PyMOL commands that place a pseudoatom at each C-alpha (Angstrom):
pseudoatom trace, name=CA, resn=UNK, resi=1, chain=A, elem=C, hetatm=0, pos=[0.086, 0.058, -0.377]
pseudoatom trace, name=CA, resn=UNK, resi=2, chain=A, elem=C, hetatm=0, pos=[1.077, 3.426, -1.011]
pseudoatom trace, name=CA, resn=UNK, resi=3, chain=A, elem=C, hetatm=0, pos=[1.756, 5.312, 2.204]
pseudoatom trace, name=CA, resn=UNK, resi=4, chain=A, elem=C, hetatm=0, pos=[1.246, 8.963, 2.613]
pseudoatom trace, name=CA, resn=UNK, resi=5, chain=A, elem=C, hetatm=0, pos=[-0.987, 11.609, 3.147]
pseudoatom trace, name=CA, resn=UNK, resi=6, chain=A, elem=C, hetatm=0, pos=[-2.969, 14.811, 1.430]
pseudoatom trace, name=CA, resn=UNK, resi=7, chain=A, elem=C, hetatm=0, pos=[-5.168, 17.367, 0.974]
pseudoatom trace, name=CA, resn=UNK, resi=8, chain=A, elem=C, hetatm=0, pos=[-7.691, 18.797, -1.587]
pseudoatom trace, name=CA, resn=UNK, resi=9, chain=A, elem=C, hetatm=0, pos=[-8.674, 21.965, -2.884]
pseudoatom trace, name=CA, resn=UNK, resi=10, chain=A, elem=C, hetatm=0, pos=[-10.626, 23.348, -5.218]
pseudoatom trace, name=CA, resn=UNK, resi=11, chain=A, elem=C, hetatm=0, pos=[-9.757, 26.966, -6.511]
pseudoatom trace, name=CA, resn=UNK, resi=12, chain=A, elem=C, hetatm=0, pos=[-11.283, 29.673, -8.557]
pseudoatom trace, name=CA, resn=UNK, resi=13, chain=A, elem=C, hetatm=0, pos=[-9.917, 32.944, -10.199]
pseudoatom trace, name=CA, resn=UNK, resi=14, chain=A, elem=C, hetatm=0, pos=[-12.390, 35.159, -12.146]
pseudoatom trace, name=CA, resn=UNK, resi=15, chain=A, elem=C, hetatm=0, pos=[-12.065, 38.779, -13.707]
pseudoatom trace, name=CA, resn=UNK, resi=16, chain=A, elem=C, hetatm=0, pos=[-15.268, 39.220, -12.450]
pseudoatom trace, name=CA, resn=UNK, resi=17, chain=A, elem=C, hetatm=0, pos=[-17.536, 36.973, -10.468]
pseudoatom trace, name=CA, resn=UNK, resi=18, chain=A, elem=C, hetatm=0, pos=[-18.930, 37.651, -7.192]
pseudoatom trace, name=CA, resn=UNK, resi=19, chain=A, elem=C, hetatm=0, pos=[-17.074, 35.292, -5.100]
pseudoatom trace, name=CA, resn=UNK, resi=20, chain=A, elem=C, hetatm=0, pos=[-20.207, 34.886, -2.924]
pseudoatom trace, name=CA, resn=UNK, resi=21, chain=A, elem=C, hetatm=0, pos=[-21.985, 33.201, -6.356]
pseudoatom trace, name=CA, resn=UNK, resi=22, chain=A, elem=C, hetatm=0, pos=[-19.584, 30.728, -6.351]
pseudoatom trace, name=CA, resn=UNK, resi=23, chain=A, elem=C, hetatm=0, pos=[-20.280, 29.847, -2.347]
pseudoatom trace, name=CA, resn=UNK, resi=24, chain=A, elem=C, hetatm=0, pos=[-24.058, 30.002, -3.231]
pseudoatom trace, name=CA, resn=UNK, resi=25, chain=A, elem=C, hetatm=0, pos=[-23.932, 27.919, -6.389]
pseudoatom trace, name=CA, resn=UNK, resi=26, chain=A, elem=C, hetatm=0, pos=[-21.387, 25.149, -5.215]
pseudoatom trace, name=CA, resn=UNK, resi=27, chain=A, elem=C, hetatm=0, pos=[-22.722, 24.884, -1.143]
pseudoatom trace, name=CA, resn=UNK, resi=28, chain=A, elem=C, hetatm=0, pos=[-19.807, 24.969, -0.204]
pseudoatom trace, name=CA, resn=UNK, resi=29, chain=A, elem=C, hetatm=0, pos=[-17.631, 27.820, 2.931]
pseudoatom trace, name=CA, resn=UNK, resi=30, chain=A, elem=C, hetatm=0, pos=[-14.560, 28.819, 1.253]
pseudoatom trace, name=CA, resn=UNK, resi=31, chain=A, elem=C, hetatm=0, pos=[-11.403, 28.996, 2.954]
pseudoatom trace, name=CA, resn=UNK, resi=32, chain=A, elem=C, hetatm=0, pos=[-10.859, 32.062, 1.656]
pseudoatom trace, name=CA, resn=UNK, resi=33, chain=A, elem=C, hetatm=0, pos=[-12.865, 34.681, -0.538]
pseudoatom trace, name=CA, resn=UNK, resi=34, chain=A, elem=C, hetatm=0, pos=[-11.613, 38.023, -2.487]
pseudoatom trace, name=CA, resn=UNK, resi=35, chain=A, elem=C, hetatm=0, pos=[-13.498, 39.744, -4.371]
pseudoatom trace, name=CA, resn=UNK, resi=36, chain=A, elem=C, hetatm=0, pos=[-12.426, 41.845, -7.913]
pseudoatom trace, name=CA, resn=UNK, resi=37, chain=A, elem=C, hetatm=0, pos=[-11.912, 45.279, -6.620]
pseudoatom trace, name=CA, resn=UNK, resi=38, chain=A, elem=C, hetatm=0, pos=[-11.529, 44.794, -3.117]
pseudoatom trace, name=CA, resn=UNK, resi=39, chain=A, elem=C, hetatm=0, pos=[-8.583, 46.417, -0.869]
pseudoatom trace, name=CA, resn=UNK, resi=40, chain=A, elem=C, hetatm=0, pos=[-5.859, 43.508, -0.478]
pseudoatom trace, name=CA, resn=UNK, resi=41, chain=A, elem=C, hetatm=0, pos=[-4.603, 41.947, 2.919]
pseudoatom trace, name=CA, resn=UNK, resi=42, chain=A, elem=C, hetatm=0, pos=[-3.122, 38.891, 4.476]
pseudoatom trace, name=CA, resn=UNK, resi=43, chain=A, elem=C, hetatm=0, pos=[-5.565, 34.965, 5.670]
pseudoatom trace, name=CA, resn=UNK, resi=44, chain=A, elem=C, hetatm=0, pos=[-5.420, 36.964, 9.142]
pseudoatom trace, name=CA, resn=UNK, resi=45, chain=A, elem=C, hetatm=0, pos=[-6.767, 40.407, 8.170]
pseudoatom trace, name=CA, resn=UNK, resi=46, chain=A, elem=C, hetatm=0, pos=[-3.945, 42.218, 8.193]
pseudoatom trace, name=CA, resn=UNK, resi=47, chain=A, elem=C, hetatm=0, pos=[-3.846, 45.449, 5.099]
pseudoatom trace, name=CA, resn=UNK, resi=48, chain=A, elem=C, hetatm=0, pos=[-1.791, 44.980, 2.861]
pseudoatom trace, name=CA, resn=UNK, resi=49, chain=A, elem=C, hetatm=0, pos=[-1.287, 47.204, -0.833]
pseudoatom trace, name=CA, resn=UNK, resi=50, chain=A, elem=C, hetatm=0, pos=[-3.329, 47.823, -3.492]
pseudoatom trace, name=CA, resn=UNK, resi=51, chain=A, elem=C, hetatm=0, pos=[-6.884, 45.793, -4.613]
pseudoatom trace, name=CA, resn=UNK, resi=52, chain=A, elem=C, hetatm=0, pos=[-7.363, 42.183, -5.837]
pseudoatom trace, name=CA, resn=UNK, resi=53, chain=A, elem=C, hetatm=0, pos=[-7.112, 42.266, -9.906]
pseudoatom trace, name=CA, resn=UNK, resi=54, chain=A, elem=C, hetatm=0, pos=[-9.333, 39.293, -9.870]
pseudoatom trace, name=CA, resn=UNK, resi=55, chain=A, elem=C, hetatm=0, pos=[-12.174, 36.858, -7.394]
pseudoatom trace, name=CA, resn=UNK, resi=56, chain=A, elem=C, hetatm=0, pos=[-10.246, 34.287, -5.931]
pseudoatom trace, name=CA, resn=UNK, resi=57, chain=A, elem=C, hetatm=0, pos=[-11.945, 31.832, -4.076]
pseudoatom trace, name=CA, resn=UNK, resi=58, chain=A, elem=C, hetatm=0, pos=[-11.067, 28.007, -2.135]
pseudoatom trace, name=CA, resn=UNK, resi=59, chain=A, elem=C, hetatm=0, pos=[-12.346, 25.425, -0.554]
pseudoatom trace, name=CA, resn=UNK, resi=60, chain=A, elem=C, hetatm=0, pos=[-11.254, 22.529, 0.731]
pseudoatom trace, name=CA, resn=UNK, resi=61, chain=A, elem=C, hetatm=0, pos=[-14.342, 19.500, 0.111]
pseudoatom trace, name=CA, resn=UNK, resi=62, chain=A, elem=C, hetatm=0, pos=[-16.696, 18.209, 2.455]
pseudoatom trace, name=CA, resn=UNK, resi=63, chain=A, elem=C, hetatm=0, pos=[-14.556, 20.269, 4.847]
pseudoatom trace, name=CA, resn=UNK, resi=64, chain=A, elem=C, hetatm=0, pos=[-12.114, 17.951, 5.528]
pseudoatom trace, name=CA, resn=UNK, resi=65, chain=A, elem=C, hetatm=0, pos=[-8.505, 19.170, 5.753]
pseudoatom trace, name=CA, resn=UNK, resi=66, chain=A, elem=C, hetatm=0, pos=[-5.823, 15.851, 5.494]
pseudoatom trace, name=CA, resn=UNK, resi=67, chain=A, elem=C, hetatm=0, pos=[-6.423, 12.799, 4.536]
pseudoatom trace, name=CA, resn=UNK, resi=68, chain=A, elem=C, hetatm=0, pos=[-4.413, 9.407, 4.746]
pseudoatom trace, name=CA, resn=UNK, resi=69, chain=A, elem=C, hetatm=0, pos=[-4.075, 6.951, 1.478]
pseudoatom trace, name=CA, resn=UNK, resi=70, chain=A, elem=C, hetatm=0, pos=[-3.983, 4.402, 4.242]
pseudoatom trace, name=CA, resn=UNK, resi=71, chain=A, elem=C, hetatm=0, pos=[-7.688, 4.629, 4.045]
pseudoatom trace, name=CA, resn=UNK, resi=72, chain=A, elem=C, hetatm=0, pos=[-8.827, 6.402, 0.932]
pseudoatom trace, name=CA, resn=UNK, resi=73, chain=A, elem=C, hetatm=0, pos=[-6.090, 7.084, -2.018]
pseudoatom trace, name=CA, resn=UNK, resi=74, chain=A, elem=C, hetatm=0, pos=[-5.987, 10.383, -3.485]
pseudoatom trace, name=CA, resn=UNK, resi=75, chain=A, elem=C, hetatm=0, pos=[-7.348, 9.754, -6.661]
pseudoatom trace, name=CA, resn=UNK, resi=76, chain=A, elem=C, hetatm=0, pos=[-10.760, 8.150, -4.675]
pseudoatom trace, name=CA, resn=UNK, resi=77, chain=A, elem=C, hetatm=0, pos=[-10.744, 11.380, -3.411]
pseudoatom trace, name=CA, resn=UNK, resi=78, chain=A, elem=C, hetatm=0, pos=[-10.475, 13.279, -6.233]
pseudoatom trace, name=CA, resn=UNK, resi=79, chain=A, elem=C, hetatm=0, pos=[-13.075, 11.029, -7.737]
pseudoatom trace, name=CA, resn=UNK, resi=80, chain=A, elem=C, hetatm=0, pos=[-15.822, 11.725, -5.025]
pseudoatom trace, name=CA, resn=UNK, resi=81, chain=A, elem=C, hetatm=0, pos=[-14.682, 15.469, -5.423]
pseudoatom trace, name=CA, resn=UNK, resi=82, chain=A, elem=C, hetatm=0, pos=[-15.772, 14.760, -9.000]
pseudoatom trace, name=CA, resn=UNK, resi=83, chain=A, elem=C, hetatm=0, pos=[-18.857, 13.762, -8.015]
pseudoatom trace, name=CA, resn=UNK, resi=84, chain=A, elem=C, hetatm=0, pos=[-19.691, 16.706, -6.077]
pseudoatom trace, name=CA, resn=UNK, resi=85, chain=A, elem=C, hetatm=0, pos=[-18.760, 19.929, -8.961]
pseudoatom trace, name=CA, resn=UNK, resi=86, chain=A, elem=C, hetatm=0, pos=[-20.362, 16.761, -11.944]
pseudoatom trace, name=CA, resn=UNK, resi=87, chain=A, elem=C, hetatm=0, pos=[-24.045, 18.678, -10.997]
pseudoatom trace, name=CA, resn=UNK, resi=88, chain=A, elem=C, hetatm=0, pos=[-22.378, 22.346, -11.662]
pseudoatom trace, name=CA, resn=UNK, resi=89, chain=A, elem=C, hetatm=0, pos=[-20.947, 21.718, -15.292]
pseudoatom trace, name=CA, resn=UNK, resi=90, chain=A, elem=C, hetatm=0, pos=[-22.970, 24.197, -16.378]
pseudoatom trace, name=CA, resn=UNK, resi=91, chain=A, elem=C, hetatm=0, pos=[-22.010, 27.383, -13.860]
pseudoatom trace, name=CA, resn=UNK, resi=92, chain=A, elem=C, hetatm=0, pos=[-17.563, 25.871, -14.381]
pseudoatom trace, name=CA, resn=UNK, resi=93, chain=A, elem=C, hetatm=0, pos=[-18.316, 26.433, -17.715]
pseudoatom trace, name=CA, resn=UNK, resi=94, chain=A, elem=C, hetatm=0, pos=[-19.272, 29.739, -17.739]
pseudoatom trace, name=CA, resn=UNK, resi=95, chain=A, elem=C, hetatm=0, pos=[-16.202, 30.268, -14.710]
pseudoatom trace, name=CA, resn=UNK, resi=96, chain=A, elem=C, hetatm=0, pos=[-14.573, 29.765, -17.658]
pseudoatom trace, name=CA, resn=UNK, resi=97, chain=A, elem=C, hetatm=0, pos=[-15.594, 30.513, -20.563]
pseudoatom trace, name=CA, resn=UNK, resi=98, chain=A, elem=C, hetatm=0, pos=[-16.273, 34.405, -19.115]
pseudoatom trace, name=CA, resn=UNK, resi=99, chain=A, elem=C, hetatm=0, pos=[-12.183, 34.384, -18.535]
pseudoatom trace, name=CA, resn=UNK, resi=100, chain=A, elem=C, hetatm=0, pos=[-12.143, 31.840, -15.219]
pseudoatom trace, name=CA, resn=UNK, resi=101, chain=A, elem=C, hetatm=0, pos=[-9.898, 29.405, -14.068]
pseudoatom trace, name=CA, resn=UNK, resi=102, chain=A, elem=C, hetatm=0, pos=[-10.133, 26.031, -12.049]
pseudoatom trace, name=CA, resn=UNK, resi=103, chain=A, elem=C, hetatm=0, pos=[-7.503, 24.339, -10.258]
pseudoatom trace, name=CA, resn=UNK, resi=104, chain=A, elem=C, hetatm=0, pos=[-8.529, 20.647, -8.506]
pseudoatom trace, name=CA, resn=UNK, resi=105, chain=A, elem=C, hetatm=0, pos=[-5.202, 20.278, -6.914]
pseudoatom trace, name=CA, resn=UNK, resi=106, chain=A, elem=C, hetatm=0, pos=[-3.954, 17.545, -4.056]
pseudoatom trace, name=CA, resn=UNK, resi=107, chain=A, elem=C, hetatm=0, pos=[-0.761, 18.127, -2.238]
pseudoatom trace, name=CA, resn=UNK, resi=108, chain=A, elem=C, hetatm=0, pos=[0.744, 15.731, -0.860]
pseudoatom trace, name=CA, resn=UNK, resi=109, chain=A, elem=C, hetatm=0, pos=[3.992, 14.256, 1.454]
pseudoatom trace, name=CA, resn=UNK, resi=110, chain=A, elem=C, hetatm=0, pos=[5.428, 10.860, 2.829]
pseudoatom trace, name=CA, resn=UNK, resi=111, chain=A, elem=C, hetatm=0, pos=[8.766, 9.929, 3.803]
pseudoatom trace, name=CA, resn=UNK, resi=112, chain=A, elem=C, hetatm=0, pos=[9.311, 7.647, 1.412]
pseudoatom trace, name=CA, resn=UNK, resi=113, chain=A, elem=C, hetatm=0, pos=[9.044, 7.388, -2.793]
pseudoatom trace, name=CA, resn=UNK, resi=114, chain=A, elem=C, hetatm=0, pos=[5.483, 6.553, -3.742]
pseudoatom trace, name=CA, resn=UNK, resi=115, chain=A, elem=C, hetatm=0, pos=[3.298, 7.440, -6.627]
pseudoatom trace, name=CA, resn=UNK, resi=116, chain=A, elem=C, hetatm=0, pos=[-0.590, 8.761, -7.939]
pseudoatom trace, name=CA, resn=UNK, resi=117, chain=A, elem=C, hetatm=0, pos=[-1.732, 7.469, -10.719]
pseudoatom trace, name=CA, resn=UNK, resi=118, chain=A, elem=C, hetatm=0, pos=[-4.509, 9.729, -12.510]
pseudoatom trace, name=CA, resn=UNK, resi=119, chain=A, elem=C, hetatm=0, pos=[-6.417, 7.318, -14.731]
pseudoatom trace, name=CA, resn=UNK, resi=120, chain=A, elem=C, hetatm=0, pos=[-7.408, 8.326, -18.149]
pseudoatom trace, name=CA, resn=UNK, resi=121, chain=A, elem=C, hetatm=0, pos=[-10.997, 8.451, -17.425]
pseudoatom trace, name=CA, resn=UNK, resi=122, chain=A, elem=C, hetatm=0, pos=[-10.705, 10.090, -14.053]
pseudoatom trace, name=CA, resn=UNK, resi=123, chain=A, elem=C, hetatm=0, pos=[-8.424, 13.161, -16.188]
pseudoatom trace, name=CA, resn=UNK, resi=124, chain=A, elem=C, hetatm=0, pos=[-11.339, 13.107, -19.031]
pseudoatom trace, name=CA, resn=UNK, resi=125, chain=A, elem=C, hetatm=0, pos=[-13.872, 13.776, -16.617]
pseudoatom trace, name=CA, resn=UNK, resi=126, chain=A, elem=C, hetatm=0, pos=[-11.614, 16.798, -15.532]
pseudoatom trace, name=CA, resn=UNK, resi=127, chain=A, elem=C, hetatm=0, pos=[-11.011, 18.174, -18.751]
pseudoatom trace, name=CA, resn=UNK, resi=128, chain=A, elem=C, hetatm=0, pos=[-14.969, 17.520, -19.056]
pseudoatom trace, name=CA, resn=UNK, resi=129, chain=A, elem=C, hetatm=0, pos=[-15.545, 19.712, -16.448]
pseudoatom trace, name=CA, resn=UNK, resi=130, chain=A, elem=C, hetatm=0, pos=[-12.589, 22.272, -17.322]
pseudoatom trace, name=CA, resn=UNK, resi=131, chain=A, elem=C, hetatm=0, pos=[-10.905, 21.985, -14.706]
pseudoatom trace, name=CA, resn=UNK, resi=132, chain=A, elem=C, hetatm=0, pos=[-7.041, 21.903, -14.381]
pseudoatom trace, name=CA, resn=UNK, resi=133, chain=A, elem=C, hetatm=0, pos=[-5.414, 19.407, -12.109]
pseudoatom trace, name=CA, resn=UNK, resi=134, chain=A, elem=C, hetatm=0, pos=[-2.524, 19.895, -10.033]
pseudoatom trace, name=CA, resn=UNK, resi=135, chain=A, elem=C, hetatm=0, pos=[-0.144, 17.847, -7.762]
pseudoatom trace, name=CA, resn=UNK, resi=136, chain=A, elem=C, hetatm=0, pos=[1.493, 19.548, -5.427]
pseudoatom trace, name=CA, resn=UNK, resi=137, chain=A, elem=C, hetatm=0, pos=[4.647, 17.563, -3.686]
pseudoatom trace, name=CA, resn=UNK, resi=138, chain=A, elem=C, hetatm=0, pos=[6.081, 18.249, -0.248]
pseudoatom trace, name=CA, resn=UNK, resi=139, chain=A, elem=C, hetatm=0, pos=[9.652, 17.055, 1.242]
pseudoatom trace, name=CA, resn=UNK, resi=140, chain=A, elem=C, hetatm=0, pos=[7.947, 17.220, 4.766]
pseudoatom trace, name=CA, resn=UNK, resi=141, chain=A, elem=C, hetatm=0, pos=[5.077, 17.069, 6.545]
pseudoatom trace, name=CA, resn=UNK, resi=142, chain=A, elem=C, hetatm=0, pos=[2.855, 19.436, 6.749]
pseudoatom trace, name=CA, resn=UNK, resi=143, chain=A, elem=C, hetatm=0, pos=[0.042, 20.654, 9.437]
pseudoatom trace, name=CA, resn=UNK, resi=144, chain=A, elem=C, hetatm=0, pos=[-3.159, 20.469, 6.795]
for i in range(1, 144): cmd.bond("trace and resi %d" % i, "trace and resi %d" % (i + 1))
show_as sticks, trace
zoom trace
């Protein structure tokens, strides 16, 4: 059995959409949401210079921060995310056709060698929904 820990996120950027519209459509609470034109600030709320050039919205699907591959392989958990997003396909397509970007991200760590294999059927589902897939690999344990 492959032995690694991982987290999943869905991230969206758009030139003009209100992040509340994303929240309402997906029925998910964002970990962070920033609207285009809003004054920039750190995740802890400290002000930064300038304004956001685009809307940014992200969440951890199913409000779960960390997974263990011994319980659920990453590709299986990612497939669950695709099942959650599939009913929102037309919304995701409108988001992309309006200049938006959507990334499904798996961030993983292990102290030993491991592989995450993305089958063609899974990749085809990502493409059908207009999702980019990112695999972010960490060389040390994370505090997800």
